[in-house]
PyMOL commands that place a pseudoatom at each C-alpha (Angstrom):
pseudoatom trace, name=CA, resn=UNK, resi=1, chain=A, elem=C, hetatm=0, pos=[308.222, 321.953, 30.592]
pseudoatom trace, name=CA, resn=UNK, resi=2, chain=A, elem=C, hetatm=0, pos=[306.704, 319.083, 32.102]
pseudoatom trace, name=CA, resn=UNK, resi=3, chain=A, elem=C, hetatm=0, pos=[308.443, 315.863, 31.978]
pseudoatom trace, name=CA, resn=UNK, resi=4, chain=A, elem=C, hetatm=0, pos=[306.512, 313.088, 30.171]
pseudoatom trace, name=CA, resn=UNK, resi=5, chain=A, elem=C, hetatm=0, pos=[307.536, 309.962, 27.840]
pseudoatom trace, name=CA, resn=UNK, resi=6, chain=A, elem=C, hetatm=0, pos=[307.418, 311.946, 24.819]
pseudoatom trace, name=CA, resn=UNK, resi=7, chain=A, elem=C, hetatm=0, pos=[310.394, 313.810, 26.388]
pseudoatom trace, name=CA, resn=UNK, resi=8, chain=A, elem=C, hetatm=0, pos=[312.214, 311.390, 27.132]
pseudoatom trace, name=CA, resn=UNK, resi=9, chain=A, elem=C, hetatm=0, pos=[315.076, 309.781, 24.626]
pseudoatom trace, name=CA, resn=UNK, resi=10, chain=A, elem=C, hetatm=0, pos=[314.118, 305.773, 23.526]
pseudoatom trace, name=CA, resn=UNK, resi=11, chain=A, elem=C, hetatm=0, pos=[317.096, 304.729, 25.680]
pseudoatom trace, name=CA, resn=UNK, resi=12, chain=A, elem=C, hetatm=0, pos=[315.493, 307.130, 28.233]
pseudoatom trace, name=CA, resn=UNK, resi=13, chain=A, elem=C, hetatm=0, pos=[311.871, 305.618, 28.125]
pseudoatom trace, name=CA, resn=UNK, resi=14, chain=A, elem=C, hetatm=0, pos=[313.585, 302.076, 28.212]
pseudoatom trace, name=CA, resn=UNK, resi=15, chain=A, elem=C, hetatm=0, pos=[314.490, 302.576, 31.042]
pseudoatom trace, name=CA, resn=UNK, resi=16, chain=A, elem=C, hetatm=0, pos=[311.080, 303.655, 32.395]
pseudoatom trace, name=CA, resn=UNK, resi=17, chain=A, elem=C, hetatm=0, pos=[309.763, 301.044, 31.031]
pseudoatom trace, name=CA, resn=UNK, resi=18, chain=A, elem=C, hetatm=0, pos=[311.972, 298.115, 32.520]
pseudoatom trace, name=CA, resn=UNK, resi=19, chain=A, elem=C, hetatm=0, pos=[311.680, 299.775, 36.112]
pseudoatom trace, name=CA, resn=UNK, resi=20, chain=A, elem=C, hetatm=0, pos=[307.707, 299.862, 35.605]
pseudoatom trace, name=CA, resn=UNK, resi=21, chain=A, elem=C, hetatm=0, pos=[307.837, 296.153, 34.435]
pseudoatom trace, name=CA, resn=UNK, resi=22, chain=A, elem=C, hetatm=0, pos=[310.650, 295.363, 37.418]
pseudoatom trace, name=CA, resn=UNK, resi=23, chain=A, elem=C, hetatm=0, pos=[308.199, 296.977, 39.872]
pseudoatom trace, name=CA, resn=UNK, resi=24, chain=A, elem=C, hetatm=0, pos=[304.895, 294.401, 38.341]
pseudoatom trace, name=CA, resn=UNK, resi=25, chain=A, elem=C, hetatm=0, pos=[307.187, 291.519, 38.492]
pseudoatom trace, name=CA, resn=UNK, resi=26, chain=A, elem=C, hetatm=0, pos=[308.868, 292.323, 41.955]
pseudoatom trace, name=CA, resn=UNK, resi=27, chain=A, elem=C, hetatm=0, pos=[307.845, 289.732, 44.463]
pseudoatom trace, name=CA, resn=UNK, resi=28, chain=A, elem=C, hetatm=0, pos=[304.554, 290.336, 46.552]
pseudoatom trace, name=CA, resn=UNK, resi=29, chain=A, elem=C, hetatm=0, pos=[304.714, 290.981, 49.909]
pseudoatom trace, name=CA, resn=UNK, resi=30, chain=A, elem=C, hetatm=0, pos=[302.403, 288.101, 51.770]
pseudoatom trace, name=CA, resn=UNK, resi=31, chain=A, elem=C, hetatm=0, pos=[298.799, 288.425, 51.896]
pseudoatom trace, name=CA, resn=UNK, resi=32, chain=A, elem=C, hetatm=0, pos=[298.010, 291.100, 54.751]
pseudoatom trace, name=CA, resn=UNK, resi=33, chain=A, elem=C, hetatm=0, pos=[301.701, 292.564, 55.066]
pseudoatom trace, name=CA, resn=UNK, resi=34, chain=A, elem=C, hetatm=0, pos=[302.664, 295.931, 53.975]
pseudoatom trace, name=CA, resn=UNK, resi=35, chain=A, elem=C, hetatm=0, pos=[305.020, 295.318, 51.191]
pseudoatom trace, name=CA, resn=UNK, resi=36, chain=A, elem=C, hetatm=0, pos=[308.854, 296.147, 51.769]
pseudoatom trace, name=CA, resn=UNK, resi=37, chain=A, elem=C, hetatm=0, pos=[311.212, 298.597, 49.238]
pseudoatom trace, name=CA, resn=UNK, resi=38, chain=A, elem=C, hetatm=0, pos=[311.360, 296.372, 46.328]
pseudoatom trace, name=CA, resn=UNK, resi=39, chain=A, elem=C, hetatm=0, pos=[308.055, 294.552, 46.835]
pseudoatom trace, name=CA, resn=UNK, resi=40, chain=A, elem=C, hetatm=0, pos=[304.509, 294.571, 45.631]
pseudoatom trace, name=CA, resn=UNK, resi=41, chain=A, elem=C, hetatm=0, pos=[301.303, 295.163, 47.800]
pseudoatom trace, name=CA, resn=UNK, resi=42, chain=A, elem=C, hetatm=0, pos=[299.533, 291.245, 47.595]
pseudoatom trace, name=CA, resn=UNK, resi=43, chain=A, elem=C, hetatm=0, pos=[297.552, 291.277, 44.195]
pseudoatom trace, name=CA, resn=UNK, resi=44, chain=A, elem=C, hetatm=0, pos=[298.106, 294.711, 43.112]
pseudoatom trace, name=CA, resn=UNK, resi=45, chain=A, elem=C, hetatm=0, pos=[299.435, 296.026, 39.908]
pseudoatom trace, name=CA, resn=UNK, resi=46, chain=A, elem=C, hetatm=0, pos=[301.509, 299.085, 39.506]
pseudoatom trace, name=CA, resn=UNK, resi=47, chain=A, elem=C, hetatm=0, pos=[299.285, 302.559, 39.177]
pseudoatom trace, name=CA, resn=UNK, resi=48, chain=A, elem=C, hetatm=0, pos=[297.930, 302.688, 35.695]
pseudoatom trace, name=CA, resn=UNK, resi=49, chain=A, elem=C, hetatm=0, pos=[299.278, 305.206, 33.134]
pseudoatom trace, name=CA, resn=UNK, resi=50, chain=A, elem=C, hetatm=0, pos=[296.573, 307.774, 32.432]
pseudoatom trace, name=CA, resn=UNK, resi=51, chain=A, elem=C, hetatm=0, pos=[295.319, 308.742, 28.838]
pseudoatom trace, name=CA, resn=UNK, resi=52, chain=A, elem=C, hetatm=0, pos=[296.773, 311.764, 27.707]
pseudoatom trace, name=CA, resn=UNK, resi=53, chain=A, elem=C, hetatm=0, pos=[295.851, 313.623, 24.468]
pseudoatom trace, name=CA, resn=UNK, resi=54, chain=A, elem=C, hetatm=0, pos=[299.132, 314.079, 21.723]
pseudoatom trace, name=CA, resn=UNK, resi=55, chain=A, elem=C, hetatm=0, pos=[298.358, 317.480, 19.757]
pseudoatom trace, name=CA, resn=UNK, resi=56, chain=A, elem=C, hetatm=0, pos=[299.355, 316.641, 15.783]
pseudoatom trace, name=CA, resn=UNK, resi=57, chain=A, elem=C, hetatm=0, pos=[302.827, 316.989, 15.365]
pseudoatom trace, name=CA, resn=UNK, resi=58, chain=A, elem=C, hetatm=0, pos=[304.773, 318.760, 12.382]
pseudoatom trace, name=CA, resn=UNK, resi=59, chain=A, elem=C, hetatm=0, pos=[304.724, 316.787, 8.969]
pseudoatom trace, name=CA, resn=UNK, resi=60, chain=A, elem=C, hetatm=0, pos=[308.693, 316.209, 9.616]
pseudoatom trace, name=CA, resn=UNK, resi=61, chain=A, elem=C, hetatm=0, pos=[308.799, 314.715, 12.777]
pseudoatom trace, name=CA, resn=UNK, resi=62, chain=A, elem=C, hetatm=0, pos=[305.418, 312.081, 11.825]
pseudoatom trace, name=CA, resn=UNK, resi=63, chain=A, elem=C, hetatm=0, pos=[307.700, 311.185, 8.778]
pseudoatom trace, name=CA, resn=UNK, resi=64, chain=A, elem=C, hetatm=0, pos=[310.459, 310.600, 11.312]
pseudoatom trace, name=CA, resn=UNK, resi=65, chain=A, elem=C, hetatm=0, pos=[308.605, 308.539, 13.767]
pseudoatom trace, name=CA, resn=UNK, resi=66, chain=A, elem=C, hetatm=0, pos=[307.074, 306.589, 10.990]
pseudoatom trace, name=CA, resn=UNK, resi=67, chain=A, elem=C, hetatm=0, pos=[310.005, 305.880, 9.089]
pseudoatom trace, name=CA, resn=UNK, resi=68, chain=A, elem=C, hetatm=0, pos=[313.430, 306.133, 10.562]
pseudoatom trace, name=CA, resn=UNK, resi=69, chain=A, elem=C, hetatm=0, pos=[312.248, 305.799, 14.221]
pseudoatom trace, name=CA, resn=UNK, resi=70, chain=A, elem=C, hetatm=0, pos=[310.240, 302.790, 13.659]
pseudoatom trace, name=CA, resn=UNK, resi=71, chain=A, elem=C, hetatm=0, pos=[313.157, 300.932, 11.605]
pseudoatom trace, name=CA, resn=UNK, resi=72, chain=A, elem=C, hetatm=0, pos=[315.493, 301.869, 14.762]
pseudoatom trace, name=CA, resn=UNK, resi=73, chain=A, elem=C, hetatm=0, pos=[313.645, 301.534, 17.507]
pseudoatom trace, name=CA, resn=UNK, resi=74, chain=A, elem=C, hetatm=0, pos=[310.334, 300.194, 16.649]
pseudoatom trace, name=CA, resn=UNK, resi=75, chain=A, elem=C, hetatm=0, pos=[309.851, 298.086, 19.646]
pseudoatom trace, name=CA, resn=UNK, resi=76, chain=A, elem=C, hetatm=0, pos=[310.168, 301.147, 21.766]
pseudoatom trace, name=CA, resn=UNK, resi=77, chain=A, elem=C, hetatm=0, pos=[308.206, 302.908, 19.739]
pseudoatom trace, name=CA, resn=UNK, resi=78, chain=A, elem=C, hetatm=0, pos=[305.154, 300.539, 20.026]
pseudoatom trace, name=CA, resn=UNK, resi=79, chain=A, elem=C, hetatm=0, pos=[305.754, 299.775, 23.749]
pseudoatom trace, name=CA, resn=UNK, resi=80, chain=A, elem=C, hetatm=0, pos=[305.254, 303.914, 23.672]
pseudoatom trace, name=CA, resn=UNK, resi=81, chain=A, elem=C, hetatm=0, pos=[302.002, 304.298, 21.795]
pseudoatom trace, name=CA, resn=UNK, resi=82, chain=A, elem=C, hetatm=0, pos=[300.319, 301.690, 24.003]
pseudoatom trace, name=CA, resn=UNK, resi=83, chain=A, elem=C, hetatm=0, pos=[301.529, 303.000, 27.151]
pseudoatom trace, name=CA, resn=UNK, resi=84, chain=A, elem=C, hetatm=0, pos=[300.368, 306.499, 26.149]
pseudoatom trace, name=CA, resn=UNK, resi=85, chain=A, elem=C, hetatm=0, pos=[296.869, 305.798, 24.382]
pseudoatom trace, name=CA, resn=UNK, resi=86, chain=A, elem=C, hetatm=0, pos=[294.529, 308.793, 22.743]
pseudoatom trace, name=CA, resn=UNK, resi=87, chain=A, elem=C, hetatm=0, pos=[291.352, 307.233, 24.824]
pseudoatom trace, name=CA, resn=UNK, resi=88, chain=A, elem=C, hetatm=0, pos=[290.806, 304.427, 26.855]
pseudoatom trace, name=CA, resn=UNK, resi=89, chain=A, elem=C, hetatm=0, pos=[290.837, 300.986, 24.530]
pseudoatom trace, name=CA, resn=UNK, resi=90, chain=A, elem=C, hetatm=0, pos=[288.718, 299.194, 27.067]
pseudoatom trace, name=CA, resn=UNK, resi=91, chain=A, elem=C, hetatm=0, pos=[286.209, 301.719, 26.853]
pseudoatom trace, name=CA, resn=UNK, resi=92, chain=A, elem=C, hetatm=0, pos=[286.072, 302.368, 23.201]
pseudoatom trace, name=CA, resn=UNK, resi=93, chain=A, elem=C, hetatm=0, pos=[286.035, 298.460, 22.543]
pseudoatom trace, name=CA, resn=UNK, resi=94, chain=A, elem=C, hetatm=0, pos=[283.299, 298.664, 25.042]
pseudoatom trace, name=CA, resn=UNK, resi=95, chain=A, elem=C, hetatm=0, pos=[281.260, 301.255, 22.732]
pseudoatom trace, name=CA, resn=UNK, resi=96, chain=A, elem=C, hetatm=0, pos=[282.006, 299.651, 19.257]
pseudoatom trace, name=CA, resn=UNK, resi=97, chain=A, elem=C, hetatm=0, pos=[280.276, 296.413, 20.228]
pseudoatom trace, name=CA, resn=UNK, resi=98, chain=A, elem=C, hetatm=0, pos=[276.957, 296.925, 18.511]
pseudoatom trace, name=CA, resn=UNK, resi=99, chain=A, elem=C, hetatm=0, pos=[278.745, 297.880, 15.569]
pseudoatom trace, name=CA, resn=UNK, resi=100, chain=A, elem=C, hetatm=0, pos=[281.706, 294.961, 16.224]
pseudoatom trace, name=CA, resn=UNK, resi=101, chain=A, elem=C, hetatm=0, pos=[277.661, 292.540, 16.479]
pseudoatom trace, name=CA, resn=UNK, resi=102, chain=A, elem=C, hetatm=0, pos=[276.617, 293.931, 13.768]
pseudoatom trace, name=CA, resn=UNK, resi=103, chain=A, elem=C, hetatm=0, pos=[279.235, 293.604, 11.396]
pseudoatom trace, name=CA, resn=UNK, resi=104, chain=A, elem=C, hetatm=0, pos=[279.864, 289.688, 12.827]
pseudoatom trace, name=CA, resn=UNK, resi=105, chain=A, elem=C, hetatm=0, pos=[276.297, 289.466, 11.226]
pseudoatom trace, name=CA, resn=UNK, resi=106, chain=A, elem=C, hetatm=0, pos=[277.218, 290.943, 7.734]
pseudoatom trace, name=CA, resn=UNK, resi=107, chain=A, elem=C, hetatm=0, pos=[277.446, 288.220, 5.514]
pseudoatom trace, name=CA, resn=UNK, resi=108, chain=A, elem=C, hetatm=0, pos=[280.337, 289.981, 3.717]
pseudoatom trace, name=CA, resn=UNK, resi=109, chain=A, elem=C, hetatm=0, pos=[282.085, 290.554, 6.753]
pseudoatom trace, name=CA, resn=UNK, resi=110, chain=A, elem=C, hetatm=0, pos=[281.784, 286.764, 7.070]
pseudoatom trace, name=CA, resn=UNK, resi=111, chain=A, elem=C, hetatm=0, pos=[282.803, 285.610, 3.585]
pseudoatom trace, name=CA, resn=UNK, resi=112, chain=A, elem=C, hetatm=0, pos=[286.296, 288.177, 4.316]
pseudoatom trace, name=CA, resn=UNK, resi=113, chain=A, elem=C, hetatm=0, pos=[287.298, 286.460, 6.999]
pseudoatom trace, name=CA, resn=UNK, resi=114, chain=A, elem=C, hetatm=0, pos=[287.125, 283.234, 5.938]
pseudoatom trace, name=CA, resn=UNK, resi=115, chain=A, elem=C, hetatm=0, pos=[288.881, 283.826, 3.088]
pseudoatom trace, name=CA, resn=UNK, resi=116, chain=A, elem=C, hetatm=0, pos=[291.417, 285.721, 4.980]
pseudoatom trace, name=CA, resn=UNK, resi=117, chain=A, elem=C, hetatm=0, pos=[292.153, 282.346, 7.150]
pseudoatom trace, name=CA, resn=UNK, resi=118, chain=A, elem=C, hetatm=0, pos=[292.037, 280.325, 4.166]
pseudoatom trace, name=CA, resn=UNK, resi=119, chain=A, elem=C, hetatm=0, pos=[294.737, 282.214, 2.911]
pseudoatom trace, name=CA, resn=UNK, resi=120, chain=A, elem=C, hetatm=0, pos=[296.935, 280.489, 5.318]
pseudoatom trace, name=CA, resn=UNK, resi=121, chain=A, elem=C, hetatm=0, pos=[297.404, 276.973, 6.780]
pseudoatom trace, name=CA, resn=UNK, resi=122, chain=A, elem=C, hetatm=0, pos=[298.685, 274.798, 9.547]
pseudoatom trace, name=CA, resn=UNK, resi=123, chain=A, elem=C, hetatm=0, pos=[301.867, 274.605, 8.601]
pseudoatom trace, name=CA, resn=UNK, resi=124, chain=A, elem=C, hetatm=0, pos=[302.037, 278.465, 8.579]
pseudoatom trace, name=CA, resn=UNK, resi=125, chain=A, elem=C, hetatm=0, pos=[300.157, 278.996, 12.063]
pseudoatom trace, name=CA, resn=UNK, resi=126, chain=A, elem=C, hetatm=0, pos=[303.048, 275.992, 13.794]
pseudoatom trace, name=CA, resn=UNK, resi=127, chain=A, elem=C, hetatm=0, pos=[305.506, 278.588, 12.644]
pseudoatom trace, name=CA, resn=UNK, resi=128, chain=A, elem=C, hetatm=0, pos=[303.882, 281.627, 13.564]
pseudoatom trace, name=CA, resn=UNK, resi=129, chain=A, elem=C, hetatm=0, pos=[303.399, 280.061, 16.990]
pseudoatom trace, name=CA, resn=UNK, resi=130, chain=A, elem=C, hetatm=0, pos=[306.955, 278.872, 17.377]
pseudoatom trace, name=CA, resn=UNK, resi=131, chain=A, elem=C, hetatm=0, pos=[308.687, 281.812, 16.380]
pseudoatom trace, name=CA, resn=UNK, resi=132, chain=A, elem=C, hetatm=0, pos=[305.996, 284.509, 18.067]
pseudoatom trace, name=CA, resn=UNK, resi=133, chain=A, elem=C, hetatm=0, pos=[303.817, 282.707, 20.414]
pseudoatom trace, name=CA, resn=UNK, resi=134, chain=A, elem=C, hetatm=0, pos=[306.836, 280.707, 22.198]
pseudoatom trace, name=CA, resn=UNK, resi=135, chain=A, elem=C, hetatm=0, pos=[308.596, 283.581, 23.125]
pseudoatom trace, name=CA, resn=UNK, resi=136, chain=A, elem=C, hetatm=0, pos=[306.254, 285.774, 24.317]
pseudoatom trace, name=CA, resn=UNK, resi=137, chain=A, elem=C, hetatm=0, pos=[304.887, 282.929, 26.594]
pseudoatom trace, name=CA, resn=UNK, resi=138, chain=A, elem=C, hetatm=0, pos=[307.103, 283.267, 29.598]
pseudoatom trace, name=CA, resn=UNK, resi=139, chain=A, elem=C, hetatm=0, pos=[306.703, 286.911, 29.304]
pseudoatom trace, name=CA, resn=UNK, resi=140, chain=A, elem=C, hetatm=0, pos=[303.128, 286.851, 29.502]
pseudoatom trace, name=CA, resn=UNK, resi=141, chain=A, elem=C, hetatm=0, pos=[302.533, 284.708, 32.459]
pseudoatom trace, name=CA, resn=UNK, resi=142, chain=A, elem=C, hetatm=0, pos=[305.001, 286.789, 34.481]
pseudoatom trace, name=CA, resn=UNK, resi=143, chain=A, elem=C, hetatm=0, pos=[302.638, 290.018, 33.571]
pseudoatom trace, name=CA, resn=UNK, resi=144, chain=A, elem=C, hetatm=0, pos=[299.793, 288.387, 34.595]
pseudoatom trace, name=CA, resn=UNK, resi=145, chain=A, elem=C, hetatm=0, pos=[301.070, 287.534, 38.125]
pseudoatom trace, name=CA, resn=UNK, resi=146, chain=A, elem=C, hetatm=0, pos=[299.076, 290.307, 39.913]
pseudoatom trace, name=CA, resn=UNK, resi=147, chain=A, elem=C, hetatm=0, pos=[295.985, 288.663, 38.651]
pseudoatom trace, name=CA, resn=UNK, resi=148, chain=A, elem=C, hetatm=0, pos=[296.343, 285.548, 39.491]
pseudoatom trace, name=CA, resn=UNK, resi=149, chain=A, elem=C, hetatm=0, pos=[297.425, 286.521, 43.556]
pseudoatom trace, name=CA, resn=UNK, resi=150, chain=A, elem=C, hetatm=0, pos=[294.280, 288.492, 43.357]
pseudoatom trace, name=CA, resn=UNK, resi=151, chain=A, elem=C, hetatm=0, pos=[292.232, 285.431, 41.749]
pseudoatom trace, name=CA, resn=UNK, resi=152, chain=A, elem=C, hetatm=0, pos=[293.444, 282.867, 44.641]
pseudoatom trace, name=CA, resn=UNK, resi=153, chain=A, elem=C, hetatm=0, pos=[293.044, 285.482, 47.394]
pseudoatom trace, name=CA, resn=UNK, resi=154, chain=A, elem=C, hetatm=0, pos=[289.337, 285.455, 47.116]
pseudoatom trace, name=CA, resn=UNK, resi=155, chain=A, elem=C, hetatm=0, pos=[289.219, 281.798, 45.911]
pseudoatom trace, name=CA, resn=UNK, resi=156, chain=A, elem=C, hetatm=0, pos=[291.002, 279.925, 48.345]
pseudoatom trace, name=CA, resn=UNK, resi=157, chain=A, elem=C, hetatm=0, pos=[288.625, 280.878, 50.997]
pseudoatom trace, name=CA, resn=UNK, resi=158, chain=A, elem=C, hetatm=0, pos=[285.885, 279.208, 48.790]
pseudoatom trace, name=CA, resn=UNK, resi=159, chain=A, elem=C, hetatm=0, pos=[287.778, 276.265, 48.310]
pseudoatom trace, name=CA, resn=UNK, resi=160, chain=A, elem=C, hetatm=0, pos=[288.667, 275.194, 51.153]
pseudoatom trace, name=CA, resn=UNK, resi=161, chain=A, elem=C, hetatm=0, pos=[285.071, 275.535, 52.587]
pseudoatom trace, name=CA, resn=UNK, resi=162, chain=A, elem=C, hetatm=0, pos=[284.017, 273.690, 49.740]
pseudoatom trace, name=CA, resn=UNK, resi=163, chain=A, elem=C, hetatm=0, pos=[286.934, 270.716, 50.838]
pseudoatom trace, name=CA, resn=UNK, resi=164, chain=A, elem=C, hetatm=0, pos=[286.051, 271.063, 54.459]
pseudoatom trace, name=CA, resn=UNK, resi=165, chain=A, elem=C, hetatm=0, pos=[282.681, 270.051, 53.508]
pseudoatom trace, name=CA, resn=UNK, resi=166, chain=A, elem=C, hetatm=0, pos=[283.024, 267.457, 51.266]
pseudoatom trace, name=CA, resn=UNK, resi=167, chain=A, elem=C, hetatm=0, pos=[285.449, 265.802, 53.492]
pseudoatom trace, name=CA, resn=UNK, resi=168, chain=A, elem=C, hetatm=0, pos=[283.121, 266.158, 56.557]
pseudoatom trace, name=CA, resn=UNK, resi=169, chain=A, elem=C, hetatm=0, pos=[280.731, 263.733, 54.487]
pseudoatom trace, name=CA, resn=UNK, resi=170, chain=A, elem=C, hetatm=0, pos=[280.476, 260.037, 55.188]
pseudoatom trace, name=CA, resn=UNK, resi=171, chain=A, elem=C, hetatm=0, pos=[282.719, 257.730, 53.035]
pseudoatom trace, name=CA, resn=UNK, resi=172, chain=A, elem=C, hetatm=0, pos=[281.536, 253.994, 54.363]
pseudoatom trace, name=CA, resn=UNK, resi=173, chain=A, elem=C, hetatm=0, pos=[279.339, 252.650, 51.555]
pseudoatom trace, name=CA, resn=UNK, resi=174, chain=A, elem=C, hetatm=0, pos=[279.657, 252.674, 48.010]
pseudoatom trace, name=CA, resn=UNK, resi=175, chain=A, elem=C, hetatm=0, pos=[276.245, 255.183, 48.247]
pseudoatom trace, name=CA, resn=UNK, resi=176, chain=A, elem=C, hetatm=0, pos=[278.520, 257.341, 50.654]
pseudoatom trace, name=CA, resn=UNK, resi=177, chain=A, elem=C, hetatm=0, pos=[280.969, 257.519, 48.114]
pseudoatom trace, name=CA, resn=UNK, resi=178, chain=A, elem=C, hetatm=0, pos=[278.382, 257.966, 45.600]
pseudoatom trace, name=CA, resn=UNK, resi=179, chain=A, elem=C, hetatm=0, pos=[277.177, 261.224, 47.545]
pseudoatom trace, name=CA, resn=UNK, resi=180, chain=A, elem=C, hetatm=0, pos=[280.157, 262.752, 48.080]
pseudoatom trace, name=CA, resn=UNK, resi=181, chain=A, elem=C, hetatm=0, pos=[281.262, 262.737, 44.405]
pseudoatom trace, name=CA, resn=UNK, resi=182, chain=A, elem=C, hetatm=0, pos=[278.072, 264.297, 43.462]
pseudoatom trace, name=CA, resn=UNK, resi=183, chain=A, elem=C, hetatm=0, pos=[278.309, 266.352, 46.208]
pseudoatom trace, name=CA, resn=UNK, resi=184, chain=A, elem=C, hetatm=0, pos=[281.973, 267.559, 45.288]
pseudoatom trace, name=CA, resn=UNK, resi=185, chain=A, elem=C, hetatm=0, pos=[280.951, 268.141, 41.219]
pseudoatom trace, name=CA, resn=UNK, resi=186, chain=A, elem=C, hetatm=0, pos=[278.007, 270.363, 42.078]
pseudoatom trace, name=CA, resn=UNK, resi=187, chain=A, elem=C, hetatm=0, pos=[279.747, 272.119, 44.780]
pseudoatom trace, name=CA, resn=UNK, resi=188, chain=A, elem=C, hetatm=0, pos=[282.850, 273.342, 42.202]
pseudoatom trace, name=CA, resn=UNK, resi=189, chain=A, elem=C, hetatm=0, pos=[280.077, 274.287, 39.490]
pseudoatom trace, name=CA, resn=UNK, resi=190, chain=A, elem=C, hetatm=0, pos=[278.714, 276.185, 42.074]
pseudoatom trace, name=CA, resn=UNK, resi=191, chain=A, elem=C, hetatm=0, pos=[282.143, 277.930, 42.939]
pseudoatom trace, name=CA, resn=UNK, resi=192, chain=A, elem=C, hetatm=0, pos=[282.566, 279.187, 38.647]
pseudoatom trace, name=CA, resn=UNK, resi=193, chain=A, elem=C, hetatm=0, pos=[282.779, 282.678, 38.849]
pseudoatom trace, name=CA, resn=UNK, resi=194, chain=A, elem=C, hetatm=0, pos=[282.357, 283.057, 42.687]
pseudoatom trace, name=CA, resn=UNK, resi=195, chain=A, elem=C, hetatm=0, pos=[286.077, 284.941, 42.422]
pseudoatom trace, name=CA, resn=UNK, resi=196, chain=A, elem=C, hetatm=0, pos=[285.739, 287.349, 39.958]
pseudoatom trace, name=CA, resn=UNK, resi=197, chain=A, elem=C, hetatm=0, pos=[285.737, 291.263, 41.146]
for i in range(1, 197): cmd.bond("trace and resi %d" % i, "trace and resi %d" % (i + 1))
show_as sticks, trace
zoom trace
């Protein structure tokens, strides 16, 4: 039998996920250098988990997973499901775009959305931010590090060229300084979106 995340105990699965997280959060090798043991290549994510199809399990297993296992290791099962989706969630979201757009124009959907928003208040929102959002912030920033590295790898050279161009402009008279300021604003606006892959 092939060894998959489904065949591991919750503790073993958690250990495997911990190793993946350690790899993703490990420091990257400097740009252009080969990574040393324990390092990632600069701007590189670990290989993605391929989507797999899980066959229908028996009723007792389903009940156990939904009730007993969820109570014991809810977070573990949640992460396991995210790592082994039945279909690519990004492609599914793209395919659902026309239906989403149609629903957002439906007056009944818009009324339900407004009613849902009105069921809460600013105090509840702040409480959720304090109890959930704040605790996840640092982990979210850490997980996004490869994306930030890839952005700056592409954008740094463009920004350097822009800064050199602005600094080479004369700045003697008030008119010179005004032209530099305008060129700086126009140049920065022109760089928007240039570093996206």
